[in-house]
N, C-alpha and C positions, 0 to 999 in steps of 0.2 A: 779694803773689803769689796767684794764683788756685789753689785746691785742684783742679786739673784731674784728678788721678789719682783723688781720691774720687769726683768726678762721673763718671768713667768707670767706676769699680768698682761704684757703686750700681746702675745699670742691669743689670750683668752679674750681680750678686748677686740682684737681683730676678727676673731671668729663671731662674736657678737654683733659687732658693725656689718660684717658681710652676711650674716643670717638676716639682719634687719633689712638690709638693702634688697635681699631677694624676696622678701616676704611682700606679698600683695596684700594691701589692706581691703576688708571686706566692703562692697557697697552699702551693705546695710548700716554701716557706721557713718554714711555720708548724711549731711543735711539734705533735706528735700529739694532745695535749690540747686544742688550740685549734680543732679541727673539730667539726662537728656532722653526724652521718649518721642516715640511716633504714634500717633492716633489717627482717628477717622473723623472726617467732616461730614455733618449731616447723618450720623451714624445709623439712624433708623430707616433711611430712604430706601424705597423698594421702586422698581421700574414703573413707569407711566404705562397705563393700559395702551396697547398699540394703536387702537382706533382714535383715542384722546391724543395720544402723541402725534399722529398724523395730522390732526387738527391744528394742533400747536405749531407744528412744523410748518403747515401751510400759512399760518397767520404771522409767525416770526421764526425763521429759520435759525437765527442766531440763539435766541432764547431756547429753542428745542435742543439744540446741540449742547448747551451748557447744562441742561437737565437730563442728558442722556448718560446716566450712571446709576448703580445701585449698590447696596451693600448686604453683606452676610448679616445674620441675626446679631444681636448684641453678645450674646453667649459665644457664638462662634468667633467673633472678633476677639473677645477676651481670652478664649482658649488659645487663639493664635499668638497672644503675648501683647496685643495692643493695650495700652494703659491711659489712653485718652479717648473719650467719646464726646459727641455733641448731640444735644436734643434741642429741637424747637417747640416752644410751647404757646399754645393758644389757650386763653382763659375761656372758661364755659361754665359759670357759676350757676346756671339754670338747667343746663344740658340740652342736648339736641340741636345747638347751633350749627354743628358741623357733621350731623348725622346723614344728610342727603347732598354730597358734593354735586355742584352743578355740572361738573364735568360728566358724570355718569349719564346725564340727560342728553348730552351732545353727542354720544356715541352709542353703538348697539353691541351687543354680544359680550359685555365686560363681565368679569368674574365677580362673585358677591364681594361686597365691601365690608359690612359689618353684620355678619349673620347673628351673632349673639346680642346685638343691640347695645354695646358698651358706650357707643357714641351719644346715646340718649340720655346717660346719667351725668349728673353735674360732676364738674372736675375738669382738670386740665387735658387737653388733647395735643397730640404729637403728629405733626406734619410739616411739610416745606412750605407749600404754597396751597392756601385755601381754594378748595373747588377745582385746582389744576393738577397739582403735585402732592396729592393726598394719602397715597399709599405708604403705609408704615409698617415696619415689623412689630411694633407695639403702639397701639392706636392711642392708648392714654398714659398718663404719668403713673398711674396705679398699675398698669401692665409693666411699665418700665422698670418701677422699683422692685415689683415682684421678682421679676427676671434677674435684676441685679443682685438682690439680697439671696436668691437660690444660688446663683453662681458663686456668690461670696461664701455662703455657707458651706458650699461644697469644696471651696479652696481656702480653708483657713490659712491665714498668715500670707495671703497674696500681697504682691506689690500694690501701692496705692493707685487708685485709678482717678485721674482728674476727668471731670465732666463740665464742659462749657454749655450755658443754657442761653439761648436767645429768646426772649420774651416778645413775642410778634403781635403787633396790634396796628400796624400801618394798613391804611385804607388802600385798596386797589380797585379802581374803578370797574364795575361790572362783576365783581366778587362779593362773596359774603363779607360784611362789615364786621370786623374782630371787635371783641370786648376789650376795653383799655385796661392796662396795668396800672394799678393804684397802689399805694401803701398796704390798703386793705387786701387786695388780690395777692400781694406779695406775702402778706402774713399767712394767707391761706397755703401759698406755696412752701414756705417754711415748714408749716405744720404738717403737710402732706409728705414732704421728705423725711421728717422726723418720725412719723407713724408708719411710713413704709419701708424704711430701711433701718430705724433704730439709731439712737445717739451714739451708741458704740461704734457704729460703723461710719461715723462722719467725723472729718477733721474740720473745725470750724474756726473762725476768726478769733474767738475768745482763747482757743486753745494756743494759738501762734502768738497773740498779744500778751498772754500771761499777766505780769506784773507791771509792764510797761505802760506809760500813759496813753500811747497811741499804737495802732496796729503797725503803722509806717515806722514808727521808731523801732519797734521790735524787730522788723524785717531788715531795715538797714544796719542794724547791730547784730545781724545774724542769727536771730533767734528762730530759725526755721527748726522744726523737730526732725529728728533723724529718720531715715528711712524705716529703721526697726519700729520706732514708735508709731508709724504711719501704716504699718502692715495691716492689711484686713479693712482699709479704710477707703472711703470715697471723698473726694473734694470737688465741691461744687463752685463754679465761678459764673456770675452773671456777665454776659458778653453784651452789655448795653451802656450807652451814655446818655447824657442829657436828662430829659424829663424822667425816663424810666430809671436810671441809676439814681437820680435825687430821690425818687420815690421810695427806693428799696433802703436808702440810708437815712431817710426822714426818721427821727425819733430814735435813731440807733448810731450815734457817734462812734467812730473806729468800728463799725458793725457789731457793736455789743448785742449779744444775744440773738444775732442773725446766723442763719445756716451756710448762706452762699458768701464767698469772696466777690468782689467786683473789679471791674476794669477801671480803677480811678487813676486820677492824674499824680504823677510822681510828685512827692512832697506834701501830699494832702493826707490827712489822718487815716483815711481808709485805704491808703495804696499798699499793695502787696503783689498783685498780678496786674499784667499789661498784656493787652490784646493788640498786636501789630501785624495785620495781614500780609503786607508786602515786605519781605526780608532783604530785598534787593535795594529799593529806594531807602530803606530804613535800617540798614545794617550797622551803622555807627550809633543810632539810638538805641537799638536792641542791645548791642555790646555794652553800651555805658549802663544801661538799666540793669543787666544781668550782673555786671560787676559791681554795682551798687547794693545788690542784695535781692532785687525783685525777681519774680518768675515771669517770663515771657512766653506766650503762645503766638505762633505764627503759622503760615500755610505754605506748604510745598507746591501746591498746584490750585488752580482755580478754573472753574467752568469747563473742565476737560481739556483745556488748551496745551497744558505743558505735556499732558499724556498723549495726546494726538501727535506731537512733534518729538515725543521721547526726549524732553528737554528738562534735565535736572540742574539747571542753573539756579533755579529758585530754591530748590532743596538744599543744594551746596551752600548757598548764601545763608540759608537758615541755620545749618550746621555750624558754619564757620563763625557767625555772629554769636553763638551760644544760647540761643533760645531753647529753653528747657522743654518746650512742648511743640511739636511739629505736626500739624495735622495734614491729611491727605484723603483724596478719595480713592487712591491706588495702592494699598498695602498689599494687593494682589493685582495681577495684570487685568486688563479690561475684558469683560465679557460681552462688550457690545461692538468694540472695533478692535482690529489687529494693530497691537503695538507691544512692544517689550517693556514699556515703562511700568516700573513698580518701585516703590519708596521703601527701602530698608537701609540700616546702617551698613557701612562696609564690613564691619565684623558680623554681619548677620543679625537678624532679629530686630526688636523695636525698642529696647531700653538699653542704656549704657551709661557710663560715667560721663559727665559733661567736659569735653575736651577743653573748653574755653577756661575752666576754672581748675586746670592742672599746671603745676610747673613742668619744666622739661624733664624732670626725673619722676614725675607721677604723684608728686605731693600736692595736696589741697593748696590751692593759692589764696593766700591769706587776704589778698585784695579785695576778695569777694565778699568778705564779711566787714569790711571797714570802708 
């Protein structure tokens, strides 16, 4: 008796296997930690007024050079495809602390700073360095969340946007003394983000932790939500350590009921994101943490140095180490000095599947979840 059934089944099976091999899976099915994106550093930053910049350059040429960059509006960056932004926050619970930057008094002929008086109102303010580098495309956190929400509403189903947050309160001699970030101030930050964006537009630590005892246990067990689940959402990460990180965690173990993730130590209950600024010195650490299940943010350039030299060594190291979030000041070429330096993936654009977490045939690498 001839095995005709087997002979008929084999070609069908072969067709199925060939079809499956040629079919590319959708990025939307990937867990959040298996993508790689490019975003901007100090995303709000505008150029320092020429007169003030000349004074800074006279006092400290190296500092002036490191500050000589600027960005498009948040909306324009998001429209380009960037999916990581960064904001620097200063607390101002009474209002008016930063309404009259000292740098405006040191130069003449400057453009208006805050014609609508927003800086006089209580609430978080956005700038790089008080009194010196204070020009921002959105002066306040309220401005920022309004802009983000408007863009998100106009682009329903957009890919998730990661936003790193620096809580700035270091004292700089001769400049306005910042207000300290305490647990109470961080409570106000959570409240402002919730009211400004709405809970439905936020991915929070509680959602990632789910039923796991700690956030870290969920992360190393591969419990990151899919890109589909994260569509239309913003993910905030507090880029602080020491006193400020502890103040944010205080009373919220595993970040229960908090809005922001934190840059926590590996193995601690709050660990999910790692901020590692130098991908060359820390390449092996980054790779280890990514494979363990954490999401790592690093930088492709700093202080205009790489851009002036057209040096992509740092960017290439970040890509190869598998850092999921790579920030840059140069998603477009400089409009200050002549250089071809620009940071994009080889495929073009600012978002792709993370190459570290792929097998040779393009299948997700199971090591990343275990």
